[in-house]
C-alpha positions as CSV (number, residue, x, y, z in Angstrom):
1,M,15.4,-34.6,-91.7
2,N,14.2,-37.3,-89.7
3,P,10.9,-36.8,-87.5
4,T,11.5,-36.1,-83.6
5,F,10.4,-39.5,-82.2
6,V,8.1,-38.6,-79.7
7,S,6.7,-41.6,-77.0
8,G,2.9,-41.7,-77.0
9,Y,3.2,-43.2,-73.0
10,R,5.1,-39.8,-72.2
11,Y,2.7,-37.9,-74.3
12,A,-0.3,-38.8,-72.6
13,L,1.5,-38.8,-69.2
14,L,2.4,-35.2,-69.8
15,V,-0.8,-34.0,-70.9
16,L,-2.9,-35.7,-67.8
17,T,-0.3,-33.9,-65.7
18,I,-1.2,-31.1,-67.1
19,L,-5.2,-31.4,-67.4
20,L,-4.9,-32.6,-63.4
21,C,-3.1,-29.8,-62.5
22,F,-5.9,-27.7,-63.8
23,S,-8.7,-29.4,-62.7
24,V,-6.7,-29.2,-58.9
25,I,-6.3,-25.2,-59.6
26,G,-10.2,-25.3,-61.3
27,G,-11.3,-27.5,-57.7
28,R,-9.7,-25.2,-55.5
29,L,-11.1,-21.8,-57.5
30,Y,-14.7,-23.6,-57.4
31,Y,-14.4,-24.4,-53.5
32,L,-13.2,-20.7,-53.0
33,H,-15.4,-18.8,-55.1
34,V,-18.7,-20.7,-54.8
35,V,-18.2,-23.3,-51.6
36,Q,-16.4,-20.8,-49.5
37,A,-17.6,-17.6,-50.7
38,A,-19.7,-15.9,-48.2
39,E,-17.4,-17.0,-45.7
40,L,-14.1,-15.4,-47.6
41,A,-15.9,-12.0,-48.7
42,Q,-16.8,-11.6,-44.8
43,I,-13.0,-11.9,-43.6
44,A,-12.2,-10.0,-46.4
45,L,-14.9,-7.5,-45.5
46,E,-13.7,-7.4,-41.7
47,N,-10.4,-7.1,-42.8
48,R,-10.9,-4.0,-44.5
49,R,-13.5,-2.3,-42.3
50,Q,-12.1,-0.6,-39.5
51,V,-14.6,0.2,-36.0
52,E,-12.9,3.4,-34.6
53,V,-14.7,4.1,-31.3
54,L,-15.2,7.6,-30.6
55,E,-14.2,8.4,-27.1
56,A,-16.8,10.5,-25.1
57,R,-15.1,13.7,-23.1
58,R,-15.6,13.3,-19.4
59,G,-17.3,16.1,-17.5
60,N,-15.3,18.5,-15.6
61,I,-15.7,18.7,-11.6
62,L,-15.8,22.5,-10.3
63,D,-16.1,24.3,-7.0
64,R,-19.3,26.6,-6.4
65,R,-17.2,29.6,-8.0
66,G,-16.5,27.6,-11.5
67,N,-13.0,27.1,-10.5
68,F,-11.7,23.8,-12.4
69,L,-11.0,21.1,-10.1
70,A,-11.2,18.2,-12.1
71,V,-10.9,18.4,-16.1
72,N,-9.3,16.3,-19.0
73,R,-6.0,16.7,-20.6
74,S,-5.3,15.6,-24.2
75,Y,-2.2,13.4,-24.3
76,R,-0.6,11.4,-27.3
77,Q,0.5,8.0,-27.2
78,V,3.8,7.9,-29.6
79,G,4.9,5.0,-31.7
80,A,6.5,4.4,-35.0
81,D,5.9,1.9,-38.4
82,P,9.1,0.6,-38.7
83,Q,8.3,0.0,-42.1
84,I,8.4,3.3,-43.2
85,L,11.2,5.3,-41.4
86,R,13.6,6.9,-44.0
87,E,17.3,6.4,-43.3
88,E,17.8,10.2,-44.1
89,D,15.7,10.8,-40.7
90,R,18.3,8.8,-38.6
91,E,20.1,11.8,-37.5
92,Q,17.1,13.1,-35.8
93,W,16.7,9.9,-33.8
94,P,18.8,11.4,-30.9
95,A,16.4,14.4,-30.4
96,L,13.6,12.0,-30.2
97,A,15.0,10.0,-27.8
98,T,15.7,13.2,-25.6
99,L,11.8,14.1,-25.8
100,L,11.0,10.8,-25.5
101,G,13.1,10.3,-22.2
102,I,14.4,7.0,-23.6
103,P,18.1,6.2,-23.7
104,Y,19.6,6.7,-27.3
105,P,20.5,3.0,-27.5
106,E,16.9,2.2,-26.4
107,L,15.2,3.8,-29.2
108,V,17.3,2.4,-31.6
109,R,16.8,-1.1,-30.7
110,R,13.0,-0.4,-30.8
111,L,13.0,1.3,-34.2
112,E,15.1,-1.1,-36.0
113,Q,12.7,-3.9,-34.6
114,R,11.0,-4.5,-38.2
115,H,9.9,-8.1,-37.9
116,R,8.7,-10.3,-35.2
117,V,7.8,-14.0,-35.2
118,V,4.2,-14.8,-34.2
119,S,4.6,-16.7,-30.6
120,G,2.8,-20.4,-30.6
121,S,3.4,-20.7,-34.7
122,F,4.2,-23.7,-36.1
123,P,5.9,-23.8,-38.6
124,E,7.5,-20.6,-37.5
125,E,5.8,-17.4,-39.1
126,I,7.3,-14.2,-39.5
127,R,5.1,-10.8,-39.5
128,L,6.1,-7.6,-40.3
129,V,5.8,-5.0,-37.5
130,R,3.5,-2.2,-38.1
131,W,3.7,-0.3,-34.5
132,I,6.2,0.1,-32.1
133,K,4.9,1.8,-28.7
134,L,8.0,4.3,-27.7
135,H,5.7,6.6,-25.3
136,D,2.6,6.0,-23.4
137,G,1.7,9.8,-23.2
138,V,3.1,13.0,-23.9
139,D,1.1,16.1,-23.6
140,E,-0.1,18.3,-26.9
141,E,2.7,20.8,-26.5
142,K,6.0,18.0,-26.6
143,Y,4.2,16.2,-29.4
144,E,4.4,19.4,-31.4
145,E,7.9,19.3,-30.5
146,I,8.1,15.3,-32.1
147,R,6.3,16.5,-35.1
148,S,8.5,19.6,-35.5
149,L,11.3,17.0,-36.1
150,G,9.8,15.9,-39.3
151,I,10.7,11.8,-38.7
152,K,8.2,10.0,-41.5
153,G,6.7,7.2,-39.5
154,V,6.3,8.5,-36.3
155,Y,3.1,9.9,-34.8
156,G,0.8,10.0,-31.8
157,N,-2.8,9.1,-31.2
158,R,-4.9,11.2,-29.3
159,Y,-6.6,10.4,-26.2
160,Y,-7.7,12.0,-22.7
161,R,-6.4,11.6,-19.1
162,R,-8.0,12.7,-16.2
163,H,-6.2,16.0,-14.8
164,Y,-6.6,17.5,-11.1
165,P,-5.2,21.0,-11.7
166,S,-4.7,21.8,-7.7
167,D,-3.1,18.1,-7.1
168,Q,-4.2,17.2,-3.6
169,L,-6.6,19.9,-2.9
170,A,-9.6,18.1,-1.8
171,S,-8.2,14.9,-2.6
172,H,-10.6,12.5,-0.8
173,L,-13.9,14.5,-2.0
174,I,-12.7,14.6,-5.6
175,G,-11.7,11.4,-6.0
176,F,-9.5,9.9,-9.3
177,V,-9.9,8.2,-12.3
178,N,-7.3,5.1,-12.8
179,R,-5.6,4.5,-15.8
180,E,-8.0,1.9,-17.0
181,G,-10.8,4.7,-16.8
182,T,-12.2,3.7,-13.7
183,A,-14.1,6.2,-11.4
184,V,-12.6,5.0,-8.1
185,M,-14.3,7.4,-5.4
186,G,-15.5,10.5,-4.3
187,A,-17.3,12.6,-6.7
188,E,-16.0,10.9,-9.7
189,H,-17.2,7.8,-8.6
190,Y,-20.5,9.1,-7.5
191,F,-21.6,11.3,-10.4
192,D,-19.7,9.0,-12.7
193,F,-23.0,8.3,-14.6
194,Y,-23.1,12.2,-15.6
195,L,-19.8,12.7,-16.2
196,R,-18.7,10.1,-18.2
197,G,-20.9,10.7,-21.0
198,Q,-21.5,8.1,-24.1
199,S,-19.0,7.0,-26.4
200,G,-19.7,7.0,-30.4
201,W,-18.6,4.7,-33.0
202,R,-17.4,5.2,-36.7
203,V,-17.6,2.5,-39.1
204,S,-15.5,2.6,-42.5
205,E,-12.9,0.9,-44.6
206,R,-9.0,0.7,-44.6
207,D,-6.6,0.2,-47.3
208,G,-3.1,-2.4,-47.4
209,R,-1.3,0.5,-45.1
210,R,-4.3,0.5,-42.9
211,R,-5.0,4.0,-44.1
212,E,-8.8,5.1,-43.5
213,L,-10.7,5.2,-46.8
214,V,-13.0,8.1,-45.8
215,Q,-15.1,7.7,-49.0
216,F,-16.4,4.2,-47.8
217,R,-17.6,5.2,-44.4
218,S,-20.9,3.7,-43.9
219,R,-22.1,4.8,-40.5
220,E,-20.8,6.9,-38.0
221,V,-22.7,7.2,-34.1
222,P,-21.1,10.7,-32.6
223,S,-20.4,10.5,-28.8
224,K,-21.9,12.5,-26.5
225,D,-19.6,14.4,-23.9
226,G,-20.2,14.1,-20.3
227,F,-21.9,16.8,-18.0
228,H,-20.2,18.9,-15.7
229,V,-20.4,18.4,-11.8
230,E,-20.6,21.9,-9.3
231,L,-19.6,21.2,-6.2
232,S,-20.6,22.6,-3.0
233,I,-17.2,23.2,-2.0
234,D,-15.4,26.7,-2.3
235,A,-11.4,26.1,-3.2
236,V,-10.3,29.3,-1.2
237,V,-12.0,27.6,1.9
238,Q,-11.0,24.1,1.3
239,H,-7.3,25.4,0.9
240,M,-7.6,27.2,4.0
241,V,-8.8,23.5,5.4
242,E,-5.8,22.0,4.1
243,K,-3.1,24.7,5.5
244,E,-4.5,24.2,9.0
245,L,-4.4,20.5,8.3
246,E,-0.8,21.2,7.6
247,A,0.0,23.4,10.3
248,V,-1.9,20.8,13.2
249,A,0.2,18.1,11.5
250,E,3.3,19.2,11.9
251,A,2.5,20.9,15.9
252,F,1.0,17.4,17.1
253,N,2.2,14.5,14.7
254,P,-1.5,12.9,14.9
255,E,-2.4,9.8,13.5
256,G,-4.9,11.7,11.6
257,I,-7.0,14.6,11.2
258,S,-10.1,15.5,10.2
259,I,-11.8,19.3,9.1
260,I,-15.1,20.0,8.2
261,V,-16.4,23.4,7.0
262,S,-20.6,23.8,6.1
263,D,-23.2,26.1,5.9
264,P,-25.7,25.0,8.7
265,R,-28.7,26.8,7.1
266,T,-28.3,24.5,3.6
267,G,-26.0,21.8,5.0
268,E,-23.5,22.5,1.8
269,I,-19.8,21.4,3.0
270,L,-17.7,24.4,2.0
271,G,-15.0,22.5,2.8
272,L,-13.4,19.1,4.2
273,G,-10.1,17.8,4.5
274,N,-8.2,14.8,6.0
275,Y,-4.7,13.9,6.9
276,P,-2.8,12.0,5.7
277,T,-4.1,13.0,2.1
278,F,-2.6,12.4,-1.0
279,N,-1.8,14.1,-4.7
280,L,-4.6,12.9,-7.2
281,N,-2.5,12.9,-9.9
282,E,-0.2,10.3,-8.2
283,F,-2.9,8.0,-6.7
284,N,-0.8,5.4,-7.4
285,R,2.3,6.2,-5.2
286,V,0.7,6.7,-1.8
287,P,-0.3,4.1,0.7
288,S,-3.8,3.2,0.3
289,D,-4.4,4.2,3.7
290,H,-4.0,7.3,2.4
291,L,-7.0,7.4,0.6
292,R,-9.8,6.8,3.2
293,N,-12.0,9.5,4.0
294,R,-11.8,9.6,7.6
295,A,-14.6,11.9,7.9
296,I,-16.8,9.7,7.3
297,T,-15.1,6.2,7.1
298,D,-13.7,6.6,10.8
299,V,-15.3,6.3,14.2
300,L,-14.6,7.7,17.9
301,E,-16.3,7.9,21.1
302,P,-17.9,11.9,20.7
303,G,-17.0,12.9,24.4
304,S,-18.0,16.1,25.7
305,T,-19.2,16.9,22.4
306,F,-21.8,14.6,22.8
307,K,-23.2,17.0,25.9
308,I,-25.3,18.7,23.6
309,V,-27.2,15.9,23.5
310,P,-28.6,15.3,27.0
311,A,-28.9,19.3,27.5
312,A,-30.9,20.0,24.6
313,A,-33.2,17.4,25.4
314,A,-33.8,18.4,28.9
315,L,-34.0,21.7,27.9
316,E,-36.7,20.6,25.3
317,E,-38.7,18.2,27.5
318,N,-39.1,21.4,29.9
319,L,-37.4,18.9,32.8
320,V,-34.9,22.2,33.7
321,Q,-34.3,25.6,32.8
322,P,-30.9,27.0,32.4
323,D,-30.8,28.3,36.1
324,T,-31.7,24.9,37.2
325,V,-29.0,23.9,39.8
326,F,-27.3,20.5,40.0
327,D,-24.7,19.5,43.1
328,C,-21.7,18.3,40.7
329,S,-19.7,17.0,43.6
330,I,-21.1,13.9,44.3
331,T,-19.9,11.0,43.2
332,H,-22.5,8.3,43.0
333,M,-26.0,8.1,42.1
334,N,-29.0,5.5,42.3
335,F,-30.8,4.5,39.1
336,G,-33.8,2.3,40.4
337,D,-32.3,-0.7,42.3
338,Y,-28.7,-0.2,41.2
339,R,-26.2,2.2,42.7
340,A,-23.8,3.6,39.9
341,R,-20.2,5.5,40.5
342,L,-20.2,8.6,38.2
343,P,-17.6,9.6,36.5
344,R,-14.9,12.5,37.7
345,D,-14.8,15.6,36.6
346,V,-11.3,17.0,35.3
347,S,-11.8,20.0,38.1
348,R,-14.2,19.3,41.2
349,N,-17.2,21.2,40.9
350,G,-19.8,22.4,43.2
351,E,-23.4,23.4,42.7
352,L,-23.4,24.1,39.0
353,T,-26.7,25.5,36.8
354,V,-27.5,23.4,33.2
355,A,-25.5,26.5,31.7
356,G,-22.7,25.9,33.9
357,I,-22.6,22.2,33.1
358,V,-22.5,23.2,29.6
359,A,-19.7,25.6,29.7
360,R,-17.6,23.5,32.1
361,S,-18.1,20.4,30.4
362,S,-18.8,18.8,33.9
363,N,-19.5,15.2,33.3
364,V,-21.5,14.6,36.8
365,G,-23.8,17.3,35.5
366,A,-24.3,15.9,32.1
367,V,-25.4,12.5,33.9
368,H,-27.9,14.5,36.1
369,L,-29.5,15.5,32.9
370,A,-29.5,12.2,31.9
371,A,-31.3,10.8,35.2
372,E,-33.9,13.6,34.0
373,L,-34.3,12.4,31.0
374,G,-34.5,8.6,31.6
375,A,-32.8,6.2,29.0
376,H,-35.4,5.7,26.5
377,R,-35.9,9.5,25.8
378,L,-31.9,10.3,25.7
379,H,-31.4,7.4,23.5
380,E,-34.2,8.9,21.4
381,Y,-32.9,12.0,21.4
382,A,-29.3,10.5,20.3
383,E,-31.1,9.3,17.4
384,R,-32.8,12.6,16.6
385,F,-29.6,14.0,16.2
386,G,-28.4,11.7,13.6
387,F,-26.4,9.0,16.6
388,G,-25.9,5.6,15.4
389,E,-27.4,6.3,11.7
390,R,-25.5,7.2,8.3
391,T,-25.6,11.1,7.4
392,D,-26.9,10.1,4.1
393,F,-23.5,11.5,2.7
394,P,-23.3,10.2,-1.0
395,F,-20.0,8.8,-1.3
396,V,-19.2,5.1,-0.6
397,G,-17.6,4.2,3.0
398,E,-19.7,5.8,5.2
399,V,-20.3,4.1,8.2
400,R,-23.1,4.1,10.5
401,G,-21.1,4.3,14.0
402,T,-22.9,2.1,17.2
403,L,-25.3,3.4,19.4
404,H,-26.9,0.5,21.6
405,P,-30.4,-0.2,21.5
406,V,-31.7,0.5,25.3
407,N,-32.4,-3.1,26.0
408,R,-28.7,-3.5,25.4
409,W,-27.3,-1.3,27.8
410,D,-25.5,-2.4,30.8
411,G,-25.6,-0.7,34.2
412,L,-23.2,2.2,33.1
413,T,-24.2,3.1,29.9
414,I,-26.7,5.7,31.6
415,T,-23.7,7.0,33.1
416,R,-21.4,6.9,30.2
417,L,-23.4,8.0,27.3
418,P,-24.3,11.4,28.2
419,I,-20.7,12.3,28.5
420,G,-19.9,10.8,25.0
421,H,-18.9,7.5,25.7
422,A,-20.3,4.0,25.0
423,L,-21.2,5.3,21.3
424,N,-19.0,6.0,18.7
425,A,-19.6,8.4,15.6
426,T,-18.0,9.7,12.9
427,P,-16.6,13.3,12.2
428,L,-19.2,13.9,10.1
429,Q,-22.0,12.8,12.6
430,I,-20.5,15.2,15.7
431,H,-20.2,17.8,12.8
432,Q,-24.1,17.2,12.1
433,A,-24.9,17.5,15.5
434,T,-23.5,20.7,16.3
435,A,-25.0,21.9,12.7
436,T,-28.4,21.6,14.2
437,I,-27.7,23.7,17.0
438,A,-26.5,26.3,14.5
439,N,-29.7,26.1,12.0
440,D,-32.9,26.3,14.6
441,G,-33.1,22.6,15.4
442,V,-33.3,21.6,12.1
443,R,-31.2,18.7,11.2
444,M,-29.7,19.1,7.2
445,K,-28.8,16.1,5.2
446,P,-24.7,17.0,4.3
447,L,-24.9,18.4,0.6
448,I,-21.8,17.7,-1.8
449,A,-23.2,18.8,-5.0
450,R,-24.8,21.9,-6.3
451,R,-25.7,21.1,-9.7
452,V,-25.1,19.2,-12.8
453,L,-24.4,21.5,-16.1
454,D,-24.3,20.7,-19.6
455,R,-21.3,21.9,-22.2
456,E,-23.1,25.2,-22.5
457,G,-23.2,25.8,-18.6
458,E,-27.0,25.4,-18.3
459,T,-28.3,24.0,-15.4
460,V,-29.2,19.6,-16.1
461,F,-30.4,19.0,-12.4
462,S,-30.1,21.0,-9.3
463,Y,-29.5,19.6,-5.4
464,D,-31.8,21.6,-3.2
465,P,-31.1,22.1,0.6
466,V,-32.9,18.6,2.2
467,S,-34.1,18.7,6.0
468,M,-34.0,15.6,8.1
469,G,-36.5,16.6,10.2
470,Q,-36.7,19.0,13.2
471,V,-34.5,17.6,16.1
472,I,-35.5,20.2,18.7
473,S,-37.7,23.7,18.7
474,P,-35.9,26.9,17.6
475,E,-36.0,28.1,21.4
476,T,-34.4,25.5,22.6
477,A,-32.0,25.7,20.0
478,R,-31.0,29.4,20.5
479,T,-31.0,29.0,24.5
480,M,-28.3,26.0,23.3
481,A,-26.3,28.1,21.2
482,I,-26.0,31.1,24.3
483,M,-24.7,28.3,26.4
484,L,-22.3,27.3,24.1
485,E,-20.9,30.6,23.1
486,R,-20.2,30.5,27.2
487,A,-18.2,27.2,27.0
488,A,-16.2,29.3,24.1
489,S,-15.9,32.2,26.5
490,D,-13.0,32.8,29.3
491,E,-15.0,30.7,31.8
492,G,-15.4,27.8,29.3
493,T,-13.0,24.9,28.2
494,A,-13.1,26.3,25.1
495,R,-11.7,29.9,25.5
496,R,-9.4,29.5,23.1
497,A,-11.4,29.2,20.0
498,D,-12.7,32.6,21.2
499,I,-12.5,35.5,18.9
500,P,-12.8,39.0,20.3
501,G,-15.7,41.0,19.0
502,Y,-17.7,37.9,17.9
503,E,-19.7,35.3,19.3
504,V,-18.4,32.1,19.0
505,A,-20.3,28.8,20.5
506,G,-19.2,25.4,20.5
507,K,-17.9,22.4,22.7
508,T,-14.7,20.7,23.0
509,G,-14.6,16.8,23.4
510,T,-11.4,14.8,24.6
511,T,-11.8,11.3,24.9
512,R,-9.3,8.3,25.8
513,K,-8.6,5.9,22.8
514,I,-9.5,2.4,23.3
515,I,-6.5,0.4,22.8
516,D,-6.3,-3.7,23.2
517,G,-9.6,-3.6,24.8
518,R,-8.8,-0.9,27.4
519,Y,-8.9,2.9,27.6
520,S,-5.4,4.1,27.5
521,N,-4.0,6.9,29.6
522,R,-1.4,8.0,26.3
523,H,-3.7,7.9,23.3
524,H,-6.5,10.6,23.1
525,M,-9.0,12.2,20.8
526,A,-9.0,15.9,20.5
527,S,-11.9,17.4,19.3
528,F,-13.9,20.7,18.7
529,S,-16.7,21.7,17.1
530,G,-18.5,24.9,17.0
531,F,-20.3,27.6,15.0
532,F,-20.2,31.5,14.5
533,P,-21.8,33.9,14.8
534,A,-24.0,32.4,17.5
535,T,-27.1,34.3,17.1
536,Q,-27.2,34.2,13.5
537,P,-24.9,31.4,12.4
538,R,-22.9,31.4,9.3
539,V,-20.7,28.8,9.5
540,V,-19.8,25.3,11.1
541,I,-16.3,24.3,11.7
542,T,-15.2,20.6,13.3
543,I,-11.9,19.9,14.3
544,I,-10.9,16.0,15.4
545,V,-7.6,14.8,15.9
546,D,-6.2,11.3,16.3
547,N,-3.7,10.6,18.8
548,P,-2.1,14.1,19.1
549,R,1.3,13.5,20.1
550,Y,3.6,16.2,22.2
551,N,4.7,16.9,25.9
552,G,1.7,18.8,27.0
553,S,-2.1,18.0,27.2
554,S,-3.8,16.7,24.9
555,Y,-7.3,18.6,25.6
556,G,-9.7,19.1,22.7
557,G,-9.8,22.9,24.2
558,V,-5.6,23.1,23.8
559,V,-5.2,21.0,20.7
560,A,-8.6,21.5,18.5
561,A,-10.1,24.9,19.4
562,P,-7.0,26.9,18.2
563,S,-7.3,25.3,15.2
564,F,-11.4,26.5,14.8
565,R,-10.0,29.7,15.9
566,N,-7.6,30.2,12.8
567,L,-9.9,29.1,10.5
568,A,-12.7,31.3,11.8
569,E,-10.6,34.3,11.4
570,Q,-9.8,33.6,8.0
571,L,-13.4,32.9,7.0
572,I,-14.4,36.3,8.4
573,S,-12.6,37.9,6.3
574,Y,-13.2,36.2,3.4
575,M,-16.7,35.6,3.7
576,G,-17.5,38.9,5.2
577,I,-18.9,37.8,8.2
578,H,-19.9,40.5,10.5
579,T,-21.2,39.9,14.3
580,Q,-24.6,40.5,14.9
581,Q,-24.9,40.8,18.8
582,S,-22.8,41.5,21.5
583,E,-22.0,38.9,24.4
584,E,-23.3,41.3,27.2
585,N,-26.9,41.1,25.6
586,L,-26.7,37.4,24.9
587,F,-26.2,36.6,28.8
588,A,-28.7,39.5,29.8
589,R,-31.5,37.2,30.2
590,W,-29.5,35.1,33.2
591,E,-28.8,36.3,36.4
592,G,-26.1,34.8,38.8
593,G,-25.1,31.3,38.2
594,A,-26.6,31.4,34.7
595,R,-24.6,34.2,33.7
C-alpha cells in the first residue's frame, strides 16, 4: 500500500492555523481572567446582587377620638412572566381578564408577548420578556381571587397606597399623598416628617431566574414605620360642618363658604370645612381651585364682625361705658381739620348707647368709638386682635391679610376701618378675634393637632395650647360678651342665631365685594361669628358665605346666622352643653337704654 501523500506546506499551514486559534483563545482568556478580572467580577456580582428597598409604612391620621382619617391600604401590582406561562392555564385567562378589568383580546396580546426588541440597538437586539404589567394595583381581596385561578407565572408585588376612609371629610385639613408618594397639603404635608417613617433595604443575591437566594443575604436594614398623628378635630363635629356646608350651598348657590368651629379655651379646631370641597381618594379628578383651604387662603373685608374691635378697645381704655350715649343720626364728623362724611346705617338711628351700637350694628356708632380712640389706638387694637398678621396656623398657604399702617391712611380710613372696611382678613382671623372675646380676652394660637403617637399608642410629642397674649382684660371681654348676646337677641341684627334657653353671643357682617375696583351692589360677603354659652363659652362658630345668590337679602343675619343656630343646636346635644345663666341676669346690670 502506498503511503498517503501529505504536502509539507499544507501541514505547516494547518498547524500554524491551529496554534493561532489557540493563541487567540488564550489571549482572550488572559485578557478576561487577568486584565479585566476585577471589572468583570464586579459586573457578575452586580448582576447577581439584589438591593431591595423595604418601604416604611406611613403613619395614620386620627381625629381626637381615635377615628381613622387617613390610613395605608395594601395593594398588589399584578403582572406576568410570559416565559413560564403554561398552555394548560389558558382556559383561566378569561376569568383573569374579568378580575383585572381588561378586555380579553388585550390580555391575550400582552401575555403572548414573549420577546422584545431593545430600542436603539444596532444590530437589532432581541431579549426575552420576563415581566408584563397587567394592573397598577388591586386590593388584597381581589388578588386572592386572582391567585385562586392557579395561573402559573401571574403574580403581584405588594405596595401600600394612602386611603381616606371618609372620602371628602375634612379634605382641606387632612390633605393627601399623590401617586408619586409626595405629601401635598394639609396635615399630610405639615406632619410628613413624623408620618413618612424611614425606609430600609436588603442586600442579597438572585439566580438566573431572578429569584432571591436567601442564603446569600449579606445585609439588611429594617424599615421604621411612621408615627401616627392625632388631630384636634372631631369627626362628628366635622360631619356636622360639612352637612351644613351642603345645606348653605343648596340654599344660596354661593361662590364659596367657610365654616370654622373651635374651643376658645384651647384654640383647638374642632371642625373646619370649605365649599367647594373634594374627595381625597380622587384628588386628581377635581379642579385645582377646589383644593385650596379658603379659611386661610382667601381674604375679605370683615364688615360688621370687626366692630368688636373699636367697641372692646374703647371699653378697655375706659373711654366709654356700656351705657354711654352717642348721637347716631349725624352724617358728618370733624377729624382735626378734615370733615368726613360718615357711612350710613341700614336703618336710621337716633341716640344709642354703646351696647345699642353693638346690638344694632350701627356704622355711625362704630365711627364715634373710633373717634374716641384715635387712629393709632384703633390700629394698635386691630393688631392685638390678630388682624394684619398670620394666625400661625401650621398649614401651607395662609395669608396675613391687609392692615395698613396709620401713615398710609387717607382721610376716609378712620371712618371706614371701624366698620370693617379698608382692611381685609381671612375667615380664620375673623374667627380668632371672636374667640378672643370668648376666652376672657386671651388670643389663642389655632391648634390643629393634639399629639404624635408611636405604633404602640404611646405619646411621642404633644401640642399644648399656646397663648398669643392678653388682648383685653377679662372684665372687658365679659362686658363685650354681654353686649354681643344682646346682638343675637330679638332686638339685634343676629336674632336668627338665637337659641331659646341658651346665651348666644355673636356679630353679623355684610360687605359688598369689590368687583373691577369698585364696590358692587350685587355681590356680597355674608358672615356671622359667635359663641355660646355667653357666660362660659364652650364653642366658637364662624360662617363666611361668599356671594350668596338668591332673591332675598344677602345680610349676614339672614344667610349666615341661621347656619350658626343649626350647628349650635346639634353641638348642644352632642357635647352636652348646658346654659349657665339666664338672659335676665346677664342684662340686669344695665338699665334703660343699656338693656
